[in-house]
PAKEBA-362183 format. One record per residue (C-alpha): z negated, y negated, x; residue number from 1. Coordinates in steps of 0.2 Angstrom, whole numbers, plus 2048, in hexadecimal, padded with zeros to 3 digits. Example, Ala and Ser with C-alpha at 12.3 -4.5 7.8 and 13.67 -1.06 7.14 Angstrom:
BEGIN
{w: 7D9&v: 816&u: 83E&k: 1}
{w: 7DC&v: 805&u: 844&k: 2}
This chain:
BEGIN
{w: 862&v: 85E&u: 848&k: 1}
{w: 85C&v: 861&u: 85A&k: 2}
{w: 84B&v: 867&u: 85B&k: 3}
{w: 83C&v: 861&u: 85A&k: 4}
{w: 834&v: 85C&u: 86C&k: 5}
{w: 821&v: 858&u: 86D&k: 6}
{w: 818&v: 848&u: 86B&k: 7}
{w: 809&v: 842&u: 870&k: 8}
{w: 804&v: 83C&u: 85E&k: 9}
{w: 810&v: 843&u: 84E&k: 10}
{w: 80F&v: 839&u: 83F&k: 11}
{w: 811&v: 843&u: 82C&k: 12}
{w: 81A&v: 837&u: 820&k: 13}
{w: 828&v: 829&u: 821&k: 14}
{w: 823&v: 81C&u: 817&k: 15}
{w: 81C&v: 80A&u: 81A&k: 16}
{w: 809&v: 811&u: 81E&k: 17}
{w: 814&v: 81F&u: 82B&k: 18}
{w: 81E&v: 813&u: 834&k: 19}
{w: 811&v: 804&u: 834&k: 20}
{w: 806&v: 810&u: 83D&k: 21}
{w: 815&v: 815&u: 849&k: 22}
{w: 818&v: 803&u: 84D&k: 23}
{w: 805&v: 7FE&u: 84F&k: 24}
{w: 802&v: 80D&u: 85B&k: 25}
{w: 811&v: 809&u: 864&k: 26}
{w: 80F&v: 7F8&u: 866&k: 27}
{w: 7FB&v: 7FE&u: 86D&k: 28}
{w: 804&v: 806&u: 87B&k: 29}
{w: 808&v: 817&u: 873&k: 30}
{w: 819&v: 81B&u: 873&k: 31}
{w: 819&v: 830&u: 873&k: 32}
{w: 81C&v: 82F&u: 861&k: 33}
{w: 824&v: 83A&u: 855&k: 34}
{w: 827&v: 837&u: 843&k: 35}
{w: 82A&v: 846&u: 834&k: 36}
{w: 831&v: 840&u: 823&k: 37}
{w: 837&v: 84F&u: 818&k: 38}
{w: 842&v: 844&u: 810&k: 39}
{w: 854&v: 83F&u: 816&k: 40}
{w: 84F&v: 82B&u: 816&k: 41}
{w: 841&v: 820&u: 81D&k: 42}
{w: 837&v: 819&u: 80F&k: 43}
{w: 83F&v: 825&u: 801&k: 44}
{w: 82F&v: 828&u: 7F8&k: 45}
{w: 820&v: 81D&u: 7F2&k: 46}
{w: 826&v: 810&u: 7FE&k: 47}
{w: 836&v: 80F&u: 7F4&k: 48}
{w: 82C&v: 809&u: 7E7&k: 49}
{w: 81F&v: 7FD&u: 7EB&k: 50}
{w: 822&v: 7E9&u: 7E2&k: 51}
{w: 81F&v: 7E4&u: 7F5&k: 52}
{w: 813&v: 7D5&u: 7F0&k: 53}
{w: 807&v: 7D1&u: 7FF&k: 54}
{w: 7F5&v: 7C8&u: 7F9&k: 55}
{w: 7E8&v: 7C4&u: 806&k: 56}
{w: 7DB&v: 7BE&u: 7FB&k: 57}
{w: 7CE&v: 7CD&u: 7FB&k: 58}
{w: 7BA&v: 7CF&u: 7F6&k: 59}
{w: 7B5&v: 7CF&u: 807&k: 60}
{w: 7BA&v: 7C8&u: 819&k: 61}
{w: 7BC&v: 7DA&u: 821&k: 62}
{w: 7CA&v: 7DE&u: 813&k: 63}
{w: 7D4&v: 7CB&u: 815&k: 64}
{w: 7D5&v: 7CE&u: 826&k: 65}
{w: 7DD&v: 7DF&u: 824&k: 66}
{w: 7E8&v: 7D8&u: 818&k: 67}
{w: 7EB&v: 7C6&u: 824&k: 68}
{w: 7F2&v: 7D3&u: 832&k: 69}
{w: 7FF&v: 7DA&u: 827&k: 70}
{w: 803&v: 7C9&u: 824&k: 71}
{w: 804&v: 7C6&u: 838&k: 72}
{w: 80F&v: 7D6&u: 839&k: 73}
{w: 819&v: 7D1&u: 82D&k: 74}
{w: 81F&v: 7BF&u: 833&k: 75}
{w: 820&v: 7C8&u: 846&k: 76}
{w: 82D&v: 7D5&u: 83E&k: 77}
{w: 838&v: 7C7&u: 834&k: 78}
{w: 83B&v: 7BF&u: 845&k: 79}
{w: 847&v: 7CD&u: 84B&k: 80}
{w: 857&v: 7C9&u: 846&k: 81}
{w: 85D&v: 7DA&u: 844&k: 82}
{w: 851&v: 7E3&u: 838&k: 83}
{w: 845&v: 7DB&u: 82D&k: 84}
{w: 838&v: 7DE&u: 821&k: 85}
{w: 83F&v: 7D0&u: 815&k: 86}
{w: 82F&v: 7C6&u: 814&k: 87}
{w: 82E&v: 7B7&u: 809&k: 88}
{w: 81D&v: 7AE&u: 80C&k: 89}
{w: 820&v: 7A3&u: 7FB&k: 90}
{w: 80D&v: 7A4&u: 7F9&k: 91}
{w: 803&v: 7AB&u: 7EB&k: 92}
{w: 7FB&v: 7A4&u: 7DA&k: 93}
{w: 7E9&v: 7AE&u: 7D5&k: 94}
{w: 7E7&v: 7A7&u: 7C2&k: 95}
{w: 7D5&v: 7A9&u: 7B9&k: 96}
{w: 7D6&v: 7AA&u: 7A6&k: 97}
{w: 7C1&v: 7A7&u: 7A6&k: 98}
{w: 7B3&v: 7A0&u: 7AC&k: 99}
{w: 7AC&v: 7B1&u: 7B3&k: 100}
{w: 7BE&v: 7B2&u: 7BD&k: 101}
{w: 7BC&v: 7A3&u: 7C4&k: 102}
{w: 7AC&v: 7A6&u: 7C8&k: 103}
{w: 7B2&v: 7B3&u: 7D1&k: 104}
{w: 7C0&v: 7AC&u: 7D9&k: 105}
{w: 7B4&v: 79E&u: 7E0&k: 106}
{w: 7AB&v: 7AF&u: 7EA&k: 107}
{w: 7BD&v: 7B5&u: 7EE&k: 108}
{w: 7C0&v: 7A3&u: 7F6&k: 109}
{w: 7AF&v: 7A4&u: 802&k: 110}
{w: 7B6&v: 7B4&u: 808&k: 111}
{w: 7C8&v: 7AC&u: 80C&k: 112}
{w: 7BF&v: 79F&u: 814&k: 113}
{w: 7B2&v: 7AB&u: 821&k: 114}
{w: 7C4&v: 7B6&u: 825&k: 115}
{w: 7CD&v: 7A4&u: 82A&k: 116}
{w: 7D8&v: 7A7&u: 819&k: 117}
{w: 7DF&v: 798&u: 813&k: 118}
{w: 7DE&v: 798&u: 7FF&k: 119}
{w: 7D8&v: 788&u: 7F5&k: 120}
{w: 7D8&v: 785&u: 7E1&k: 121}
{w: 7E5&v: 77D&u: 7D9&k: 122}
{w: 7E6&v: 772&u: 7C8&k: 123}
{w: 7F0&v: 77A&u: 7BA&k: 124}
{w: 7FF&v: 76B&u: 7BE&k: 125}
{w: 800&v: 76F&u: 7D2&k: 126}
{w: 802&v: 782&u: 7CC&k: 127}
{w: 80F&v: 77F&u: 7BD&k: 128}
{w: 817&v: 775&u: 7CF&k: 129}
{w: 818&v: 783&u: 7D7&k: 130}
{w: 81C&v: 78F&u: 7C8&k: 131}
{w: 826&v: 787&u: 7BB&k: 132}
{w: 827&v: 78D&u: 7AC&k: 133}
{w: 815&v: 797&u: 7AC&k: 134}
{w: 80A&v: 790&u: 79F&k: 135}
{w: 7F8&v: 78D&u: 7A7&k: 136}
{w: 7EF&v: 783&u: 79B&k: 137}
{w: 7E3&v: 791&u: 798&k: 138}
{w: 7DE&v: 794&u: 7AC&k: 139}
{w: 7CD&v: 791&u: 7B1&k: 140}
{w: 7CF&v: 793&u: 7C1&k: 141}
{w: 7E0&v: 795&u: 7CC&k: 142}
{w: 7DF&v: 79B&u: 7DE&k: 143}
{w: 7EE&v: 796&u: 7E9&k: 144}
{w: 7F1&v: 79E&u: 7FC&k: 145}
{w: 801&v: 79A&u: 801&k: 146}
{w: 803&v: 7A7&u: 811&k: 147}
{w: 805&v: 7B4&u: 804&k: 148}
{w: 815&v: 7BB&u: 800&k: 149}
{w: 81F&v: 7CA&u: 7FC&k: 150}
{w: 82D&v: 7D8&u: 806&k: 151}
{w: 839&v: 7E2&u: 801&k: 152}
{w: 830&v: 7F5&u: 805&k: 153}
{w: 840&v: 7FD&u: 80B&k: 154}
{w: 844&v: 7EF&u: 818&k: 155}
{w: 82F&v: 7ED&u: 81D&k: 156}
{w: 832&v: 802&u: 821&k: 157}
{w: 843&v: 7FD&u: 82A&k: 158}
{w: 83D&v: 7F1&u: 836&k: 159}
{w: 82E&v: 7FB&u: 838&k: 160}
{w: 839&v: 807&u: 83F&k: 161}
{w: 846&v: 7FD&u: 847&k: 162}
{w: 837&v: 7F4&u: 853&k: 163}
{w: 82F&v: 807&u: 855&k: 164}
{w: 841&v: 810&u: 85B&k: 165}
{w: 840&v: 801&u: 869&k: 166}
{w: 82F&v: 807&u: 86C&k: 167}
{w: 836&v: 819&u: 872&k: 168}
{w: 82E&v: 81F&u: 860&k: 169}
{w: 838&v: 82F&u: 85B&k: 170}
{w: 83D&v: 830&u: 847&k: 171}
{w: 844&v: 842&u: 83D&k: 172}
{w: 848&v: 841&u: 82D&k: 173}
{w: 84C&v: 851&u: 821&k: 174}
{w: 83A&v: 858&u: 829&k: 175}
{w: 830&v: 861&u: 820&k: 176}
{w: 81D&v: 867&u: 825&k: 177}
{w: 81B&v: 87A&u: 824&k: 178}
{w: 80C&v: 87B&u: 82B&k: 179}
{w: 800&v: 872&u: 837&k: 180}
{w: 7F9&v: 87B&u: 845&k: 181}
{w: 7E7&v: 879&u: 84C&k: 182}
{w: 7DD&v: 883&u: 85B&k: 183}
{w: 7CA&v: 885&u: 860&k: 184}
{w: 7C7&v: 876&u: 850&k: 185}
{w: 7D5&v: 86C&u: 855&k: 186}
{w: 7E8&v: 866&u: 850&k: 187}
{w: 7F5&v: 86D&u: 85E&k: 188}
{w: 803&v: 86A&u: 853&k: 189}
{w: 80F&v: 86D&u: 845&k: 190}
{w: 81D&v: 878&u: 840&k: 191}
{w: 82B&v: 872&u: 834&k: 192}
{w: 83B&v: 877&u: 82E&k: 193}
{w: 841&v: 86F&u: 83E&k: 194}
{w: 837&v: 87B&u: 849&k: 195}
{w: 826&v: 875&u: 851&k: 196}
{w: 81F&v: 868&u: 85C&k: 197}
{w: 80F&v: 867&u: 864&k: 198}
{w: 804&v: 856&u: 864&k: 199}
{w: 7F4&v: 84F&u: 869&k: 200}
{w: 7F2&v: 844&u: 859&k: 201}
{w: 7F9&v: 848&u: 846&k: 202}
{w: 7F9&v: 839&u: 83B&k: 203}
{w: 7F8&v: 83E&u: 828&k: 204}
{w: 803&v: 830&u: 822&k: 205}
{w: 80A&v: 83B&u: 810&k: 206}
{w: 806&v: 832&u: 802&k: 207}
{w: 805&v: 83A&u: 7F5&k: 208}
{w: 806&v: 84A&u: 7FF&k: 209}
{w: 7FA&v: 844&u: 80C&k: 210}
{w: 7ED&v: 850&u: 802&k: 211}
{w: 7F8&v: 860&u: 805&k: 212}
{w: 7F9&v: 85D&u: 816&k: 213}
{w: 7E6&v: 859&u: 819&k: 214}
{w: 7E5&v: 86A&u: 811&k: 215}
{w: 7F1&v: 872&u: 81F&k: 216}
{w: 7E2&v: 86D&u: 82A&k: 217}
{w: 7D6&v: 875&u: 81E&k: 218}
{w: 7D0&v: 864&u: 81B&k: 219}
{w: 7CB&v: 85E&u: 806&k: 220}
{w: 7D0&v: 84D&u: 804&k: 221}
{w: 7CF&v: 845&u: 7F2&k: 222}
{w: 7DD&v: 83B&u: 7F5&k: 223}
{w: 7E4&v: 839&u: 7E0&k: 224}
{w: 7F6&v: 833&u: 7DD&k: 225}
{w: 7F5&v: 826&u: 7CE&k: 226}
{w: 804&v: 81E&u: 7C4&k: 227}
{w: 807&v: 80D&u: 7C5&k: 228}
{w: 815&v: 806&u: 7BD&k: 229}
{w: 81E&v: 7F4&u: 7BD&k: 230}
{w: 82F&v: 7ED&u: 7B5&k: 231}
{w: 83D&v: 7E1&u: 7BC&k: 232}
{w: 848&v: 7D6&u: 7B0&k: 233}
{w: 859&v: 7D1&u: 7AF&k: 234}
{w: 85B&v: 7BF&u: 7B9&k: 235}
{w: 852&v: 7B1&u: 7AD&k: 236}
{w: 855&v: 79E&u: 7AE&k: 237}
{w: 84A&v: 794&u: 7BB&k: 238}
{w: 844&v: 7A2&u: 7C6&k: 239}
{w: 847&v: 7A2&u: 7D9&k: 240}
{w: 841&v: 7AA&u: 7E4&k: 241}
{w: 838&v: 79E&u: 7EE&k: 242}
{w: 82C&v: 79E&u: 7DE&k: 243}
{w: 81A&v: 7A6&u: 7E4&k: 244}
{w: 815&v: 7B5&u: 7E0&k: 245}
{w: 807&v: 7B5&u: 7D3&k: 246}
{w: 7F6&v: 7C0&u: 7CC&k: 247}
{w: 7EE&v: 7BD&u: 7BB&k: 248}
{w: 7DF&v: 7CA&u: 7BE&k: 249}
{w: 7D8&v: 7C7&u: 7AC&k: 250}
{w: 7EA&v: 7CF&u: 7A4&k: 251}
{w: 7EA&v: 7DD&u: 7B4&k: 252}
{w: 7FB&v: 7D6&u: 7B5&k: 253}
{w: 804&v: 7D0&u: 7C7&k: 254}
{w: 815&v: 7C9&u: 7CA&k: 255}
{w: 823&v: 7BF&u: 7D2&k: 256}
{w: 835&v: 7BB&u: 7D4&k: 257}
{w: 843&v: 7CC&u: 7D7&k: 258}
{w: 855&v: 7C9&u: 7D8&k: 259}
{w: 851&v: 7B9&u: 7CF&k: 260}
{w: 848&v: 7C4&u: 7BE&k: 261}
{w: 836&v: 7C5&u: 7BD&k: 262}
{w: 82D&v: 7D4&u: 7C5&k: 263}
{w: 81D&v: 7D7&u: 7B9&k: 264}
{w: 810&v: 7E5&u: 7BD&k: 265}
{w: 7FD&v: 7EA&u: 7BA&k: 266}
{w: 7F1&v: 7F6&u: 7B8&k: 267}
{w: 7F0&v: 802&u: 7AC&k: 268}
{w: 7DB&v: 801&u: 7A4&k: 269}
{w: 7DF&v: 814&u: 79F&k: 270}
{w: 7E6&v: 81A&u: 7AD&k: 271}
{w: 7F1&v: 828&u: 7B2&k: 272}
{w: 7F0&v: 834&u: 7C0&k: 273}
{w: 7F5&v: 845&u: 7C4&k: 274}
{w: 7EC&v: 853&u: 7CF&k: 275}
{w: 7F3&v: 854&u: 7DF&k: 276}
{w: 7EE&v: 867&u: 7E0&k: 277}
{w: 7FC&v: 86A&u: 7D0&k: 278}
{w: 808&v: 86A&u: 7DD&k: 279}
{w: 80E&v: 872&u: 7EC&k: 280}
{w: 812&v: 869&u: 7FC&k: 281}
{w: 823&v: 86D&u: 7FD&k: 282}
{w: 822&v: 866&u: 7E8&k: 283}
{w: 820&v: 855&u: 7E2&k: 284}
{w: 816&v: 84C&u: 7D5&k: 285}
{w: 81B&v: 84C&u: 7C5&k: 286}
{w: 82A&v: 840&u: 7BD&k: 287}
{w: 823&v: 82F&u: 7BA&k: 288}
{w: 82C&v: 82A&u: 7A7&k: 289}
{w: 82C&v: 819&u: 7A5&k: 290}
{w: 81D&v: 815&u: 79A&k: 291}
{w: 824&v: 808&u: 78E&k: 292}
{w: 814&v: 808&u: 786&k: 293}
{w: 80D&v: 801&u: 793&k: 294}
{w: 81A&v: 7F5&u: 79C&k: 295}
{w: 81A&v: 7ED&u: 78A&k: 296}
{w: 80C&v: 7E9&u: 78B&k: 297}
{w: 80C&v: 7E1&u: 79E&k: 298}
{w: 819&v: 7D5&u: 794&k: 299}
{w: 811&v: 7D1&u: 781&k: 300}
{w: 801&v: 7CB&u: 78D&k: 301}
{w: 80A&v: 7C2&u: 79A&k: 302}
{w: 812&v: 7BA&u: 78F&k: 303}
{w: 806&v: 7AC&u: 787&k: 304}
{w: 808&v: 7A7&u: 79B&k: 305}
{w: 81A&v: 7AA&u: 79F&k: 306}
{w: 824&v: 7A8&u: 78C&k: 307}
{w: 834&v: 7AC&u: 798&k: 308}
{w: 82C&v: 7C0&u: 799&k: 309}
{w: 82C&v: 7C5&u: 786&k: 310}
{w: 83C&v: 7CF&u: 781&k: 311}
{w: 846&v: 7CE&u: 791&k: 312}
{w: 850&v: 7D8&u: 796&k: 313}
{w: 849&v: 7E5&u: 7A4&k: 314}
{w: 856&v: 7EB&u: 7B1&k: 315}
{w: 84B&v: 7F6&u: 7BA&k: 316}
{w: 839&v: 801&u: 7BA&k: 317}
{w: 830&v: 803&u: 7C7&k: 318}
{w: 824&v: 812&u: 7C8&k: 319}
{w: 81C&v: 81E&u: 7D2&k: 320}
{w: 80C&v: 825&u: 7D9&k: 321}
{w: 803&v: 81C&u: 7E5&k: 322}
{w: 7F1&v: 826&u: 7EB&k: 323}
{w: 7E0&v: 820&u: 7E7&k: 324}
{w: 7CF&v: 827&u: 7EE&k: 325}
{w: 7BE&v: 826&u: 7E6&k: 326}
{w: 7B7&v: 817&u: 7EE&k: 327}
{w: 7C6&v: 80E&u: 7EE&k: 328}
{w: 7C8&v: 80E&u: 801&k: 329}
{w: 7D5&v: 814&u: 80D&k: 330}
{w: 7D3&v: 824&u: 816&k: 331}
{w: 7D6&v: 820&u: 828&k: 332}
{w: 7CE&v: 82A&u: 838&k: 333}
{w: 7CD&v: 838&u: 841&k: 334}
{w: 7C5&v: 847&u: 839&k: 335}
{w: 7B7&v: 84D&u: 843&k: 336}
{w: 7B8&v: 85E&u: 83C&k: 337}
{w: 7CB&v: 862&u: 842&k: 338}
{w: 7CB&v: 856&u: 852&k: 339}
{w: 7DC&v: 84F&u: 853&k: 340}
{w: 7E1&v: 84C&u: 841&k: 341}
{w: 7E3&v: 83E&u: 83C&k: 342}
{w: 7E2&v: 836&u: 82A&k: 343}
{w: 7EC&v: 825&u: 825&k: 344}
{w: 7EC&v: 826&u: 810&k: 345}
{w: 7E4&v: 825&u: 802&k: 346}
{w: 7EB&v: 812&u: 800&k: 347}
{w: 7E7&v: 80C&u: 7F0&k: 348}
{w: 7F8&v: 803&u: 7EC&k: 349}
{w: 7F6&v: 7FA&u: 7FC&k: 350}
{w: 801&v: 805&u: 806&k: 351}
{w: 810&v: 7F9&u: 80A&k: 352}
{w: 806&v: 7E7&u: 80A&k: 353}
{w: 7F9&v: 7EF&u: 813&k: 354}
{w: 805&v: 7FA&u: 81E&k: 355}
{w: 801&v: 7EB&u: 82E&k: 356}
{w: 7EF&v: 7EB&u: 82D&k: 357}
{w: 7EF&v: 7FF&u: 829&k: 358}
{w: 7F6&v: 801&u: 83A&k: 359}
{w: 7E9&v: 7F4&u: 841&k: 360}
{w: 7DA&v: 7FF&u: 839&k: 361}
{w: 7E4&v: 80E&u: 83F&k: 362}
{w: 7E6&v: 80B&u: 854&k: 363}
{w: 7D3&v: 805&u: 853&k: 364}
{w: 7CC&v: 815&u: 84B&k: 365}
{w: 7D8&v: 820&u: 857&k: 366}
{w: 7D9&v: 814&u: 866&k: 367}
{w: 7CA&v: 80A&u: 869&k: 368}
{w: 7B8&v: 812&u: 86F&k: 369}
{w: 7AF&v: 808&u: 864&k: 370}
{w: 7B8&v: 805&u: 852&k: 371}
{w: 7B0&v: 7F8&u: 848&k: 372}
{w: 7A4&v: 7FF&u: 83A&k: 373}
{w: 7B2&v: 7FB&u: 82D&k: 374}
{w: 7BF&v: 807&u: 836&k: 375}
{w: 7B1&v: 813&u: 838&k: 376}
{w: 7AB&v: 812&u: 825&k: 377}
{w: 7BD&v: 816&u: 81E&k: 378}
{w: 7BC&v: 826&u: 829&k: 379}
{w: 7C2&v: 839&u: 81F&k: 380}
{w: 7B2&v: 83C&u: 825&k: 381}
{w: 7A9&v: 836&u: 817&k: 382}
{w: 7B1&v: 842&u: 80A&k: 383}
{w: 7B3&v: 852&u: 815&k: 384}
{w: 7A0&v: 853&u: 81A&k: 385}
{w: 799&v: 84F&u: 807&k: 386}
{w: 79A&v: 857&u: 7F8&k: 387}
{w: 7A5&v: 84F&u: 7E9&k: 388}
{w: 7B0&v: 85A&u: 7DB&k: 389}
{w: 7C1&v: 856&u: 7D9&k: 390}
{w: 7BD&v: 850&u: 7C3&k: 391}
{w: 7B2&v: 844&u: 7CA&k: 392}
{w: 7BE&v: 840&u: 7D9&k: 393}
{w: 7CB&v: 83C&u: 7CD&k: 394}
{w: 7C3&v: 833&u: 7C1&k: 395}
{w: 7BB&v: 827&u: 7CD&k: 396}
{w: 7CD&v: 826&u: 7D6&k: 397}
{w: 7D4&v: 821&u: 7C3&k: 398}
{w: 7C6&v: 812&u: 7C0&k: 399}
{w: 7CA&v: 809&u: 7D1&k: 400}
{w: 7DC&v: 80A&u: 7CA&k: 401}
{w: 7D5&v: 804&u: 7B8&k: 402}
{w: 7CA&v: 7F7&u: 7C0&k: 403}
{w: 7D4&v: 7F1&u: 7CD&k: 404}
{w: 7D2&v: 7DE&u: 7C9&k: 405}
{w: 7C1&v: 7E3&u: 7C2&k: 406}
{w: 7B5&v: 7D5&u: 7C5&k: 407}
């Protein structure tokens, strides 16, 4: 393998975030980019475990526009016949089971209208036509978003890589970062097992190792890996990949069709996290063992809506450690404490689906002389220039997970 060469921008992490950032920067005119991934393949770690849903309905116009940019990115990538993200724009159903949740949906609809996202309330019959087999008799409101969809996480990474390479971005796999080099309060480059390389900007998109990379630069950031699981059943009669994605917030569930089976995942009311300080940069987070009590609970509470889910054979368990932050917001942008060190992490389980929007935010925060208030609010400075403790940060990050669908 040839030795590393210097680059204006070095990105650490070859998952959906790192590759999405490389693509966004290349689109913005930055060509001298080197991406480092310690695994043998891009997208091999957290990204490979993603469920692949992309929903745009959020609680603020800013966040909706960000998700809309991701969808626009996937649509654009899908047009290249050589490498597609496998984007399926099947729409999504968001199902309320209480009046309180229906009221929340009305607020979400207002935010969607403000952002220019098409979303509409539909009745039970219209929803049942879109998802035959679902029992929606108890639904108090159903919000339909026709431009939502799903993609294949690994294909998203390959599509980003394909487009980025065409624009001159370089990639190095099996490249383990050992040191972040700094001088006079500024990043100067990295040392890896493949040699050293200098850079002007170092972007940390290292996922569950983002904490460790920040630590090498002298920054302490509360990036907390929290366990997440879903299952996929064997093929079931009547399930077609053209059926919409769905979310049932009261049951903390989401799902879609995958390989003609049911993919069903959810958010636990008692989150399990790991402390990134307990494993080393060269190590890995603890292995996630399938929690059958949790997975079977997902199935049990979903069965009244979709009876076919009950006791279906499960052929695959998706599981991993997406990273969460204490305030539930991304950490994006350059550190004022270590100039040139740029964060793209703490994605709160929006890494793959939000990768297009996150790339846009990073470009704005780095290259725009006057970034917007939202982009500025995601700066790592909010943690490095304030006091916090790890026990509090872990507790709050878990709470973000546990109240993911909170009203």
